[in-house]
All heavy atoms as a GROMACS GRO file, in nm:
protein
  619
    1PRO      N    1   8.526  12.614   8.657
    1PRO     CA    2   8.428  12.519   8.708
    1PRO      C    3   8.483  12.446   8.831
    1PRO      O    4   8.603  12.424   8.839
    1PRO     CB    5   8.406  12.421   8.592
    1PRO     CG    6   8.520  12.444   8.498
    1PRO     CD    7   8.576  12.580   8.527
    2PRO      N    8   8.394  12.407   8.924
    2PRO     CA    9   8.439  12.335   9.044
    2PRO      C   10   8.486  12.196   9.008
    2PRO      O   11   8.442  12.137   8.909
    2PRO     CB   12   8.314  12.331   9.133
    2PRO     CG   13   8.201  12.348   9.039
    2PRO     CD   14   8.251  12.430   8.924
    3PRO      N   15   8.578  12.141   9.089
    3PRO     CA   16   8.626  12.005   9.063
    3PRO      C   17   8.514  11.905   9.082
    3PRO      O   18   8.419  11.929   9.158
    3PRO     CB   19   8.737  11.985   9.166
    3PRO     CG   20   8.713  12.088   9.271
    3PRO     CD   21   8.638  12.201   9.205
    4PRO      N   22   8.520  11.791   9.012
    4PRO     CA   23   8.415  11.690   9.027
    4PRO      C   24   8.410  11.633   9.168
    4PRO      O   25   8.512  11.622   9.235
    4PRO     CB   26   8.452  11.582   8.925
    4PRO     CG   27   8.595  11.608   8.888
    4PRO     CD   28   8.624  11.752   8.919
    5ALA      N   29   8.291  11.602   9.213
    5ALA     CA   30   8.272  11.544   9.346
    5ALA      C   31   8.324  11.401   9.346
    5ALA      O   32   8.318  11.331   9.247
    5ALA     CB   33   8.125  11.548   9.385
    6SER      N   34   8.373  11.358   9.461
    6SER     CA   35   8.427  11.222   9.472
    6SER      C   36   8.330  11.132   9.547
    6SER      O   37   8.370  11.050   9.626
    6SER     CB   38   8.562  11.224   9.543
    6SER     OG   39   8.547  11.276   9.673
    7GLY      N   40   8.202  11.148   9.524
    7GLY     CA   41   8.100  11.069   9.594
    7GLY      C   42   8.099  10.923   9.560
    7GLY      O   43   8.046  10.842   9.633
    8GLY      N   44   8.161  10.884   9.447
    8GLY     CA   45   8.158  10.745   9.406
    8GLY      C   46   8.270  10.662   9.464
    8GLY      O   47   8.279  10.543   9.439
    9ALA      N   48   8.357  10.720   9.543
    9ALA     CA   49   8.470  10.645   9.599
    9ALA      C   50   8.419  10.539   9.697
    9ALA      O   51   8.331  10.564   9.777
    9ALA     CB   52   8.564  10.741   9.670
   10ARG      N   53   8.480  10.421   9.686
   10ARG     CA   54   8.436  10.312   9.771
   10ARG      C   55   8.548  10.264   9.863
   10ARG      O   56   8.538  10.159   9.922
   10ARG     CB   57   8.388  10.195   9.686
   10ARG     CG   58   8.270  10.232   9.600
   10ARG     CD   59   8.221  10.114   9.525
   10ARG     NE   60   8.127  10.044   9.611
   10ARG     CZ   61   8.055   9.942   9.572
   10ARG    NH1   62   8.064   9.896   9.451
   10ARG    NH2   63   7.971   9.883   9.655
   11ALA      N   64   8.654  10.340   9.874
   11ALA     CA   65   8.767  10.298   9.956
   11ALA      C   66   8.739  10.326  10.102
   11ALA      O   67   8.736  10.440  10.144
   11ALA     CB   68   8.893  10.372   9.911
   12GLY      N   69   8.716  10.225  10.180
   12GLY     CA   70   8.693  10.240  10.323
   12GLY      C   71   8.555  10.291  10.356
   12GLY      O   72   8.479  10.332  10.270
   13ALA      N   73   8.524  10.291  10.482
   13ALA     CA   74   8.392  10.334  10.527
   13ALA      C   75   8.382  10.486  10.535
   13ALA      O   76   8.276  10.540  10.520
   13ALA     CB   77   8.361  10.272  10.663
   14GLY      N   78   8.494  10.555  10.559
   14GLY     CA   79   8.490  10.699  10.567
   14GLY      C   80   8.446  10.746  10.703
   14GLY      O   81   8.396  10.670  10.784
   15PRO      N   82   8.463  10.873  10.732
   15PRO     CA   83   8.433  10.925  10.865
   15PRO      C   84   8.284  10.928  10.896
   15PRO      O   85   8.246  10.935  11.012
   15PRO     CB   86   8.490  11.066  10.861
   15PRO     CG   87   8.496  11.103  10.717
   15PRO     CD   88   8.519  10.973  10.643
   16THR      N   89   8.197  10.924  10.795
   16THR     CA   90   8.054  10.930  10.823
   16THR      C   91   7.994  10.792  10.847
   16THR      O   92   7.877  10.780  10.878
   16THR     CB   93   7.978  10.998  10.707
   16THR    OG1   94   8.002  10.923  10.589
   16THR    CG2   95   8.023  11.141  10.688
   17CYS      N   96   8.074  10.686  10.832
   17CYS     CA   97   8.024  10.549  10.849
   17CYS      C   98   8.110  10.473  10.950
   17CYS      O   99   8.189  10.387  10.911
   17CYS     CB  100   8.024  10.475  10.716
   17CYS     SG  101   7.919  10.550  10.592
   18PRO      N  102   8.100  10.504  11.078
   18PRO     CA  103   8.183  10.433  11.175
   18PRO      C  104   8.146  10.286  11.180
   18PRO      O  105   8.032  10.248  11.162
   18PRO     CB  106   8.151  10.503  11.307
   18PRO     CG  107   8.021  10.569  11.286
   18PRO     CD  108   8.012  10.600  11.139
   19ALA      N  109   8.246  10.202  11.204
   19ALA     CA  110   8.225  10.057  11.206
   19ALA      C  111   8.199  10.007  11.347
   19ALA      O  112   8.202   9.888  11.372
   19ALA     CB  113   8.346   9.987  11.146
   20VAL      N  114   8.174  10.095  11.440
   20VAL     CA  115   8.152  10.056  11.578
   20VAL      C  116   8.006  10.019  11.598
   20VAL      O  117   7.916  10.089  11.554
   20VAL     CB  118   8.190  10.173  11.673
   20VAL    CG1  119   8.168  10.134  11.817
   20VAL    CG2  120   8.335  10.213  11.649
   21ALA      N  121   7.982   9.906  11.664
   21ALA     CA  122   7.846   9.854  11.680
   21ALA      C  123   7.755   9.951  11.756
   21ALA      O  124   7.634   9.947  11.740
   21ALA     CB  125   7.849   9.720  11.751
   22ALA      N  126   7.812  10.040  11.836
   22ALA     CA  127   7.730  10.132  11.915
   22ALA      C  128   7.667  10.241  11.829
   22ALA      O  129   7.570  10.303  11.869
   22ALA     CB  130   7.814  10.195  12.025
   23HIS      N  131   7.721  10.264  11.710
   23HIS     CA  132   7.669  10.368  11.622
   23HIS      C  133   7.555  10.314  11.537
   23HIS      O  134   7.550  10.195  11.508
   23HIS     CB  135   7.779  10.422  11.532
   23HIS     CG  136   7.884  10.496  11.607
   23HIS    ND1  137   7.867  10.624  11.654
   23HIS    CD2  138   8.008  10.460  11.646
   23HIS    CE1  139   7.975  10.662  11.716
   23HIS    NE2  140   8.062  10.565  11.714
   24PRO      N  141   7.467  10.401  11.490
   24PRO     CA  142   7.361  10.356  11.400
   24PRO      C  143   7.421  10.302  11.271
   24PRO      O  144   7.533  10.336  11.236
   24PRO     CB  145   7.280  10.483  11.374
   24PRO     CG  146   7.329  10.586  11.466
   24PRO     CD  147   7.461  10.542  11.521
   25LEU      N  148   7.344  10.220  11.203
   25LEU     CA  149   7.391  10.166  11.076
   25LEU      C  150   7.407  10.278  10.974
   25LEU      O  151   7.321  10.364  10.962
   25LEU     CB  152   7.289  10.065  11.022
   25LEU     CG  153   7.288   9.930  11.090
   25LEU    CD1  154   7.174   9.846  11.035
   25LEU    CD2  155   7.419   9.858  11.069
   26CYS      N  156   7.515  10.274  10.902
   26CYS     CA  157   7.541  10.371  10.797
   26CYS      C  158   7.462  10.327  10.674
   26CYS      O  159   7.481  10.216  10.625
   26CYS     CB  160   7.690  10.376  10.766
   26CYS     SG  161   7.732  10.482  10.628
   27PRO      N  162   7.372  10.409  10.623
   27PRO     CA  163   7.290  10.370  10.508
   27PRO      C  164   7.374  10.329  10.386
   27PRO      O  165   7.339  10.235  10.315
   27PRO     CB  166   7.207  10.494  10.477
   27PRO     CG  167   7.204  10.570  10.605
   27PRO     CD  168   7.334  10.540  10.674
   28ALA      N  169   7.486  10.398  10.363
   28ALA     CA  170   7.570  10.365  10.247
   28ALA      C  171   7.630  10.225  10.262
   28ALA      O  172   7.634  10.147  10.167
   28ALA     CB  173   7.680  10.468  10.230
   29THR      N  174   7.677  10.194  10.382
   29THR     CA  175   7.735  10.062  10.406
   29THR      C  176   7.629   9.955  10.392
   29THR      O  177   7.652   9.850  10.331
   29THR     CB  178   7.797  10.057  10.548
   29THR    OG1  179   7.895  10.160  10.560
   29THR    CG2  180   7.862   9.922  10.574
   30LEU      N  181   7.513   9.980  10.446
   30LEU     CA  182   7.403   9.883  10.438
   30LEU      C  183   7.361   9.861  10.292
   30LEU      O  184   7.337   9.749  10.250
   30LEU     CB  185   7.285   9.932  10.521
   30LEU     CG  186   7.176   9.832  10.554
   30LEU    CD1  187   7.231   9.714  10.633
   30LEU    CD2  188   7.065   9.898  10.631
   31ALA      N  189   7.356   9.968  10.215
   31ALA     CA  190   7.314   9.958  10.075
   31ALA      C  191   7.412   9.876   9.992
   31ALA      O  192   7.372   9.807   9.898
   31ALA     CB  193   7.298  10.097  10.015
   32ARG      N  194   7.541   9.884  10.025
   32ARG     CA  195   7.642   9.809   9.950
   32ARG      C  196   7.646   9.662   9.988
   32ARG      O  197   7.700   9.581   9.914
   32ARG     CB  198   7.781   9.870   9.974
   32ARG     CG  199   7.804  10.000   9.902
   32ARG     CD  200   7.950  10.039   9.905
   32ARG     NE  201   8.006  10.043  10.039
   32ARG     CZ  202   8.024  10.153  10.111
   32ARG    NH1  203   7.987  10.269  10.064
   32ARG    NH2  204   8.077  10.147  10.231
   33ALA      N  205   7.592   9.626  10.102
   33ALA     CA  206   7.600   9.489  10.152
   33ALA      C  207   7.500   9.398  10.082
   33ALA      O  208   7.394   9.442  10.038
   33ALA     CB  209   7.574   9.488  10.303
   34ALA      N  210   7.535   9.270  10.075
   34ALA     CA  211   7.444   9.169  10.021
   34ALA      C  212   7.326   9.155  10.116
   34ALA      O  213   7.339   9.184  10.236
   34ALA     CB  214   7.517   9.036  10.007
   35PRO      N  215   7.210   9.111  10.067
   35PRO     CA  216   7.092   9.099  10.154
   35PRO      C  217   7.118   9.018  10.282
   35PRO      O  218   7.073   9.057  10.390
   35PRO     CB  219   6.989   9.029  10.065
   35PRO     CG  220   7.027   9.070   9.927
   35PRO     CD  221   7.178   9.079   9.928
   36GLU      N  222   7.191   8.908  10.271
   36GLU     CA  223   7.220   8.827  10.390
   36GLU      C  224   7.307   8.904  10.489
   36GLU      O  225   7.287   8.899  10.610
   36GLU     CB  226   7.291   8.698  10.349
   36GLU     CG  227   7.316   8.604  10.466
   36GLU     CD  228   7.379   8.474  10.420
   36GLU    OE1  229   7.326   8.414  10.324
   36GLU    OE2  230   7.478   8.433  10.481
   37ASP      N  231   7.403   8.980  10.436
   37ASP     CA  232   7.489   9.061  10.522
   37ASP      C  233   7.410   9.174  10.587
   37ASP      O  234   7.437   9.212  10.702
   37ASP     CB  235   7.606   9.119  10.442
   37ASP     CG  236   7.703   9.010  10.397
   37ASP    OD1  237   7.709   8.904  10.462
   37ASP    OD2  238   7.771   9.032  10.294
   38GLN      N  239   7.313   9.229  10.514
   38GLN     CA  240   7.229   9.333  10.571
   38GLN      C  241   7.155   9.281  10.694
   38GLN      O  242   7.150   9.346  10.798
   38GLN     CB  243   7.128   9.383  10.468
   38GLN     CG  244   7.187   9.463  10.356
   38GLN     CD  245   7.085   9.504  10.252
   38GLN    OE1  246   6.967   9.468  10.260
   38GLN    NE2  247   7.128   9.578  10.151
   39LYS      N  248   7.098   9.161  10.682
   39LYS     CA  249   7.027   9.101  10.796
   39LYS      C  250   7.121   9.082  10.913
   39LYS      O  251   7.084   9.107  11.029
   39LYS     CB  252   6.967   8.964  10.759
   39LYS     CG  253   6.840   8.973  10.678
   39LYS     CD  254   6.720   9.006  10.764
   39LYS     CE  255   6.595   8.990  10.681
   39LYS     NZ  256   6.480   9.056  10.735
   40ASN      N  257   7.244   9.036  10.886
   40ASN     CA  258   7.341   9.016  10.994
   40ASN      C  259   7.376   9.147  11.062
   40ASN      O  260   7.383   9.153  11.185
   40ASN     CB  261   7.468   8.950  10.939
   40ASN     CG  262   7.448   8.805  10.905
   40ASN    OD1  263   7.360   8.740  10.957
   40ASN    ND2  264   7.530   8.754  10.815
   41MET      N  265   7.397   9.252  10.984
   41MET     CA  266   7.430   9.383  11.040
   41MET      C  267   7.316   9.436  11.127
   41MET      O  268   7.338   9.483  11.239
   41MET     CB  269   7.460   9.481  10.927
   41MET     CG  270   7.585   9.447  10.847
   41MET     SD  271   7.596   9.536  10.690
   41MET     CE  272   7.631   9.700  10.746
   42ILE      N  273   7.196   9.424  11.076
   42ILE     CA  274   7.079   9.470  11.151
   42ILE      C  275   7.060   9.383  11.275
   42ILE      O  276   7.033   9.432  11.385
   42ILE     CB  277   6.953   9.467  11.061
   42ILE    CG1  278   6.965   9.571  10.950
   42ILE    CG2  279   6.827   9.491  11.144
   42ILE    CD1  280   6.859   9.560  10.842
   43GLY      N  281   7.077   9.251  11.258
   43GLY     CA  282   7.060   9.158  11.370
   43GLY      C  283   7.155   9.184  11.484
   43GLY      O  284   7.117   9.174  11.601
   44GLU      N  285   7.279   9.219  11.453
   44GLU     CA  286   7.376   9.249  11.559
   44GLU      C  287   7.332   9.368  11.641
   44GLU      O  288   7.341   9.368  11.764
   44GLU     CB  289   7.514   9.276  11.497
   44GLU     CG  290   7.578   9.151  11.442
   44GLU     CD  291   7.706   9.182  11.366
   44GLU    OE1  292   7.751   9.300  11.364
   44GLU    OE2  293   7.762   9.087  11.308
   45ARG      N  294   7.282   9.472  11.573
   45ARG     CA  295   7.236   9.591  11.645
   45ARG      C  296   7.111   9.560  11.727
   45ARG      O  297   7.098   9.601  11.842
   45ARG     CB  298   7.205   9.705  11.548
   45ARG     CG  299   7.311   9.754  11.454
   45ARG     CD  300   7.444   9.784  11.514
   45ARG     NE  301   7.535   9.864  11.434
   45ARG     CZ  302   7.609   9.817  11.334
   45ARG    NH1  303   7.598   9.695  11.293
   45ARG    NH2  304   7.696   9.896  11.274
   46LEU      N  305   7.019   9.486  11.666
   46LEU     CA  306   6.895   9.450  11.736
   46LEU      C  307   6.924   9.367  11.861
   46LEU      O  308   6.868   9.391  11.967
   46LEU     CB  309   6.801   9.371  11.645
   46LEU     CG  310   6.710   9.450  11.554
   46LEU    CD1  311   6.634   9.357  11.463
   46LEU    CD2  312   6.614   9.536  11.634
   47TYR      N  313   7.013   9.269  11.847
   47TYR     CA  314   7.046   9.182  11.960
   47TYR      C  315   7.095   9.265  12.078
   47TYR      O  316   7.051   9.244  12.192
   47TYR     CB  317   7.151   9.078  11.921
   47TYR     CG  318   7.188   8.989  12.037
   47TYR    CD1  319   7.113   8.875  12.065
   47TYR    CD2  320   7.293   9.020  12.121
   47TYR    CE1  321   7.143   8.793  12.172
   47TYR    CE2  322   7.325   8.939  12.228
   47TYR     CZ  323   7.250   8.826  12.254
   47TYR     OH  324   7.281   8.747  12.361
   48SER      N  325   7.182   9.362  12.052
   48SER     CA  326   7.234   9.447  12.159
   48SER      C  327   7.123   9.522  12.230
   48SER      O  328   7.122   9.532  12.353
   48SER     CB  329   7.335   9.547  12.103
   48SER     OG  330   7.446   9.482  12.049
   49LEU      N  331   7.029   9.575  12.152
   49LEU     CA  332   6.918   9.650  12.211
   49LEU      C  333   6.824   9.560  12.291
   49LEU      O  334   6.781   9.596  12.400
   49LEU     CB  335   6.840   9.724  12.101
   49LEU     CG  336   6.915   9.835  12.029
   49LEU    CD1  337   6.833   9.886  11.912
   49LEU    CD2  338   6.951   9.948  12.124
   50VAL      N  339   6.792   9.444  12.235
   50VAL     CA  340   6.701   9.352  12.304
   50VAL      C  341   6.768   9.298  12.431
   50VAL      O  342   6.703   9.282  12.535
   50VAL     CB  343   6.660   9.236  12.210
   50VAL    CG1  344   6.580   9.131  12.284
   50VAL    CG2  345   6.581   9.289  12.091
   51HIS      N  346   6.898   9.274  12.424
   51HIS     CA  347   6.971   9.218  12.539
   51HIS      C  348   6.966   9.312  12.660
   51HIS      O  349   6.971   9.265  12.774
   51HIS     CB  350   7.116   9.190  12.499
   51HIS     CG  351   7.190   9.112  12.600
   51HIS    ND1  352   7.265   9.170  12.700
   51HIS    CD2  353   7.200   8.978  12.620
   51HIS    CE1  354   7.319   9.076  12.775
   51HIS    NE2  355   7.281   8.958  12.730
   52GLU      N  356   6.953   9.441  12.635
   52GLU     CA  357   6.946   9.538  12.745
   52GLU      C  358   6.822   9.517  12.831
   52GLU      O  359   6.826   9.540  12.952
   52GLU     CB  360   6.945   9.681  12.690
   52GLU     CG  361   7.076   9.723  12.628
   52GLU     CD  362   7.067   9.862  12.567
   52GLU    OE1  363   6.967   9.934  12.590
   52GLU    OE2  364   7.160   9.897  12.494
   53THR      N  365   6.712   9.474  12.771
   53THR     CA  366   6.588   9.459  12.846
   53THR      C  367   6.550   9.314  12.873
   53THR      O  368   6.483   9.285  12.972
   53THR     CB  369   6.470   9.527  12.772
   53THR    OG1  370   6.459   9.471  12.642
   53THR    CG2  371   6.491   9.676  12.763
   54ARG      N  372   6.589   9.222  12.784
   54ARG     CA  373   6.555   9.080  12.800
   54ARG      C  374   6.674   8.990  12.769
   54ARG      O  375   6.675   8.916  12.671
   54ARG     CB  376   6.439   9.043  12.706
   54ARG     CG  377   6.308   9.119  12.728
   54ARG     CD  378   6.246   9.099  12.865
   54ARG     NE  379   6.216   8.962  12.896
   54ARG     CZ  380   6.099   8.903  12.884
   54ARG    NH1  381   5.998   8.973  12.841
   54ARG    NH2  382   6.082   8.778  12.917
   55PRO      N  383   6.779   8.996  12.851
   55PRO     CA  384   6.901   8.920  12.820
   55PRO      C  385   6.878   8.770  12.806
   55PRO      O  386   6.939   8.706  12.722
   55PRO     CB  387   6.995   8.951  12.936
   55PRO     CG  388   6.911   9.011  13.043
   55PRO     CD  389   6.790   9.069  12.977
   56GLU      N  390   6.784   8.716  12.883
   56GLU     CA  391   6.760   8.571  12.879
   56GLU      C  392   6.690   8.526  12.751
   56GLU      O  393   6.698   8.410  12.713
   56GLU     CB  394   6.679   8.526  13.002
   56GLU     CG  395   6.533   8.571  13.004
   56GLU     CD  396   6.507   8.718  13.036
   56GLU    OE1  397   6.602   8.791  13.072
   56GLU    OE2  398   6.390   8.760  13.027
   57LEU      N  399   6.623   8.618  12.682
   57LEU     CA  400   6.551   8.583  12.559
   57LEU      C  401   6.602   8.658  12.437
   57LEU      O  402   6.539   8.652  12.330
   57LEU     CB  403   6.401   8.614  12.577
   57LEU     CG  404   6.327   8.531  12.681
   57LEU    CD1  405   6.186   8.583  12.701
   57LEU    CD2  406   6.324   8.385  12.638
   58ALA      N  407   6.714   8.729  12.449
   58ALA     CA  408   6.761   8.815  12.341
   58ALA      C  409   6.781   8.739  12.210
   58ALA      O  410   6.742   8.788  12.104
   58ALA     CB  411   6.890   8.886  12.382
   59GLY      N  412   6.839   8.621  12.215
   59GLY     CA  413   6.862   8.544  12.093
   59GLY      C  414   6.734   8.503  12.025
   59GLY      O  415   6.718   8.518  11.903
   60LYS      N  416   6.641   8.455  12.103
   60LYS     CA  417   6.513   8.409  12.048
   60LYS      C  418   6.432   8.526  11.992
   60LYS      O  419   6.377   8.518  11.881
   60LYS     CB  420   6.433   8.335  12.154
   60LYS     CG  421   6.305   8.276  12.102
   60LYS     CD  422   6.241   8.187  12.205
   60LYS     CE  423   6.125   8.114  12.142
   60LYS     NZ  424   6.115   7.977  12.185
   61ILE      N  425   6.425   8.634  12.067
   61ILE     CA  426   6.349   8.752  12.023
   61ILE      C  427   6.411   8.810  11.896
   61ILE      O  428   6.340   8.842  11.800
   61ILE     CB  429   6.342   8.858  12.134
   61ILE    CG1  430   6.256   8.805  12.250
   61ILE    CG2  431   6.289   8.990  12.081
   61ILE    CD1  432   6.261   8.892  12.375
   62THR      N  433   6.544   8.821  11.893
   62THR     CA  434   6.611   8.875  11.776
   62THR      C  435   6.584   8.788  11.653
   62THR      O  436   6.555   8.838  11.545
   62THR     CB  437   6.762   8.890  11.801
   62THR    OG1  438   6.783   8.974  11.914
   62THR    CG2  439   6.833   8.949  11.680
   63GLY      N  440   6.591   8.658  11.671
   63GLY     CA  441   6.564   8.567  11.561
   63GLY      C  442   6.424   8.584  11.506
   63GLY      O  443   6.403   8.582  11.384
   64MET      N  444   6.328   8.601  11.595
   64MET     CA  445   6.190   8.622  11.550
   64MET      C  446   6.176   8.756  11.476
   64MET      O  447   6.108   8.764  11.374
   64MET     CB  448   6.095   8.616  11.670
   64MET     CG  449   6.087   8.476  11.730
   64MET     SD  450   6.005   8.469  11.891
   64MET     CE  451   5.849   8.544  11.858
   65LEU      N  452   6.241   8.859  11.529
   65LEU     CA  453   6.233   8.990  11.465
   65LEU      C  454   6.296   8.989  11.326
   65LEU      O  455   6.248   9.057  11.235
   65LEU     CB  456   6.302   9.096  11.552
   65LEU     CG  457   6.233   9.133  11.682
   65LEU    CD1  458   6.322   9.224  11.766
   65LEU    CD2  459   6.098   9.197  11.657
   66LEU      N  460   6.402   8.912  11.308
   66LEU     CA  461   6.472   8.910  11.180
   66LEU      C  462   6.390   8.849  11.068
   66LEU      O  463   6.429   8.855  10.952
   66LEU     CB  464   6.606   8.839  11.194
   66LEU     CG  465   6.713   8.918  11.269
   66LEU    CD1  466   6.838   8.835  11.289
   66LEU    CD2  467   6.744   9.048  11.198
   67GLU      N  468   6.275   8.793  11.099
   67GLU     CA  469   6.184   8.744  10.995
   67GLU      C  470   6.109   8.860  10.929
   67GLU      O  471   6.048   8.843  10.824
   67GLU     CB  472   6.086   8.643  11.054
   67GLU     CG  473   6.155   8.515  11.100
   67GLU     CD  474   6.061   8.415  11.161
   67GLU    OE1  475   5.938   8.433  11.149
   67GLU    OE2  476   6.110   8.320  11.223
   68MET      N  477   6.116   8.979  10.991
   68MET     CA  478   6.050   9.097  10.937
   68MET      C  479   6.132   9.156  10.822
   68MET      O  480   6.249   9.124  10.804
   68MET     CB  481   6.035   9.203  11.048
   68MET     CG  482   5.949   9.159  11.164
   68MET     SD  483   5.959   9.272  11.304
   68MET     CE  484   5.902   9.424  11.233
   69ASP      N  485   6.069   9.245  10.745
   69ASP     CA  486   6.134   9.315  10.635
   69ASP      C  487   6.240   9.411  10.691
   69ASP      O  488   6.223   9.468  10.799
   69ASP     CB  489   6.027   9.394  10.557
   69ASP     CG  490   6.085   9.460  10.436
   69ASP    OD1  491   6.134   9.387  10.347
   69ASP    OD2  492   6.081   9.585  10.429
   70ASN      N  493   6.349   9.429  10.615
   70ASN     CA  494   6.458   9.515  10.662
   70ASN      C  495   6.413   9.657  10.692
   70ASN      O  496   6.462   9.719  10.786
   70ASN     CB  497   6.572   9.517  10.559
   70ASN     CG  498   6.656   9.392  10.563
   70ASN    OD1  499   6.631   9.300  10.639
   70ASN    ND2  500   6.757   9.388  10.478
   71SER      N  501   6.320   9.711  10.614
   71SER     CA  502   6.275   9.848  10.639
   71SER      C  503   6.206   9.858  10.775
   71SER      O  504   6.223   9.956  10.847
   71SER     CB  505   6.184   9.897  10.528
   71SER     OG  506   6.067   9.818  10.521
   72GLU      N  507   6.130   9.755  10.811
   72GLU     CA  508   6.065   9.753  10.943
   72GLU      C  509   6.169   9.739  11.053
   72GLU      O  510   6.158   9.801  11.159
   72GLU     CB  511   5.966   9.638  10.951
   72GLU     CG  512   5.847   9.653  10.859
   72GLU     CD  513   5.755   9.532  10.867
   72GLU    OE1  514   5.669   9.532  10.957
   72GLU    OE2  515   5.770   9.440  10.785
   73LEU      N  516   6.271   9.659  11.028
   73LEU     CA  517   6.376   9.639  11.128
   73LEU      C  518   6.454   9.768  11.152
   73LEU      O  519   6.487   9.800  11.266
   73LEU     CB  520   6.471   9.528  11.083
   73LEU     CG  521   6.411   9.389  11.074
   73LEU    CD1  522   6.510   9.291  11.013
   73LEU    CD2  523   6.366   9.340  11.210
   74LEU      N  524   6.479   9.842  11.046
   74LEU     CA  525   6.549   9.969  11.062
   74LEU      C  526   6.467  10.066  11.144
   74LEU      O  527   6.521  10.142  11.225
   74LEU     CB  528   6.583  10.029  10.924
   74LEU     CG  529   6.689   9.952  10.846
   74LEU    CD1  530   6.700  10.007  10.704
   74LEU    CD2  531   6.823   9.956  10.916
   75HIS      N  532   6.335  10.063  11.127
   75HIS     CA  533   6.248  10.147  11.210
   75HIS      C  534   6.262  10.108  11.357
   75HIS      O  535   6.267  10.194  11.445
   75HIS     CB  536   6.103  10.135  11.164
   75HIS     CG  537   6.007  10.205  11.253
   75HIS    ND1  538   6.002  10.343  11.264
   75HIS    CD2  539   5.911  10.158  11.337
   75HIS    CE1  540   5.909  10.377  11.353
   75HIS    NE2  541   5.852  10.266  11.397
   76LEU      N  542   6.270   9.978  11.386
   76LEU     CA  543   6.284   9.932  11.524
   76LEU      C  544   6.417   9.979  11.583
   76LEU      O  545   6.423  10.010  11.703
   76LEU     CB  546   6.276   9.779  11.531
   76LEU     CG  547   6.143   9.717  11.493
   76LEU    CD1  548   6.150   9.565  11.507
   76LEU    CD2  549   6.028   9.771  11.576
   77LEU      N  550   6.521   9.984  11.501
   77LEU     CA  551   6.651  10.032  11.551
   77LEU      C  552   6.646  10.179  11.585
   77LEU      O  553   6.717  10.225  11.675
   77LEU     CB  554   6.759  10.007  11.446
   77LEU     CG  555   6.802   9.863  11.425
   77LEU    CD1  556   6.903   9.853  11.311
   77LEU    CD2  557   6.860   9.804  11.552
   78GLU      N  558   6.564  10.255  11.513
   78GLU     CA  559   6.556  10.399  11.532
   78GLU      C  560   6.460  10.437  11.645
   78GLU      O  561   6.469  10.545  11.700
   78GLU     CB  562   6.511  10.467  11.404
   78GLU     CG  563   6.612  10.454  11.292
   78GLU     CD  564   6.558  10.505  11.159
   78GLU    OE1  565   6.439  10.540  11.152
   78GLU    OE2  566   6.636  10.507  11.064
   79SER      N  567   6.367  10.349  11.679
   79SER     CA  568   6.265  10.382  11.777
   79SER      C  569   6.259  10.280  11.889
   79SER      O  570   6.210  10.167  11.870
   79SER     CB  571   6.128  10.390  11.708
   79SER     OG  572   6.024  10.400  11.803
   80ALA      N  573   6.306  10.320  12.006
   80ALA     CA  574   6.302  10.230  12.121
   80ALA      C  575   6.158  10.194  12.157
   80ALA      O  576   6.129  10.082  12.199
   80ALA     CB  577   6.372  10.295  12.241
   81GLU      N  578   6.067  10.289  12.136
   81GLU     CA  579   5.925  10.264  12.165
   81GLU      C  580   5.870  10.155  12.074
   81GLU      O  581   5.800  10.064  12.118
   81GLU     CB  582   5.846  10.393  12.150
   81GLU     CG  583   5.698  10.376  12.186
   81GLU     CD  584   5.621  10.506  12.170
   81GLU    OE1  585   5.681  10.613  12.167
   81GLU    OE2  586   5.497  10.497  12.162
   82ALA      N  587   5.902  10.164  11.945
   82ALA     CA  588   5.854  10.064  11.849
   82ALA      C  589   5.914   9.927  11.881
   82ALA      O  590   5.844   9.824  11.875
   82ALA     CB  591   5.889  10.105  11.707
   83LEU      N  592   6.041   9.924  11.918
   83LEU     CA  593   6.106   9.798  11.952
   83LEU      C  594   6.042   9.738  12.077
   83LEU      O  595   6.013   9.618  12.081
   83LEU     CB  596   6.255   9.817  11.973
   83LEU     CG  597   6.335   9.694  12.009
   83LEU    CD1  598   6.323   9.588  11.900
   83LEU    CD2  599   6.481   9.729  12.034
   84GLY      N  600   6.014   9.820  12.175
   84GLY     CA  601   5.952   9.772  12.299
   84GLY      C  602   5.812   9.715  12.274
   84GLY      O  603   5.770   9.620  12.338
   85THR      N  604   5.741   9.773  12.179
   85THR     CA  605   5.607   9.725  12.146
   85THR      C  606   5.610   9.587  12.081
   85THR      O  607   5.527   9.503  12.108
   85THR     CB  608   5.538   9.825  12.050
   85THR    OG1  609   5.532   9.951  12.114
   85THR    CG2  610   5.400   9.779  12.013
   86LYS      N  611   5.712   9.564  11.994
   86LYS     CA  612   5.723   9.436  11.926
   86LYS      C  613   5.763   9.329  12.026
   86LYS      O  614   5.730   9.217  12.019
   86LYS     CB  615   5.828   9.442  11.814
   86LYS     CG  616   5.780   9.517  11.694
   86LYS     CD  617   5.681   9.436  11.620
   86LYS     CE  618   5.629   9.511  11.500
   86LYS     NZ  619   5.526   9.444  11.430
   0.00000   0.00000   0.00000
């Protein structure tokens, strides 16, 4: 029989979950985080994206966006068009 999978290991982020802000959020890392930490992680990524187009309002816009549900925010991170519309 094959050896058991080690999918339950929680030591470190691993190669599939880079901790660099330029990379997309790792779903596993986000799932392990507390709800408040999830908002912070998403907010950091959103702020960077918003700052590219509206640096003078990036803080205010990001704060307003963070009132949305996390699933909607993740969609905005994945779609520049959706973010631009908001």
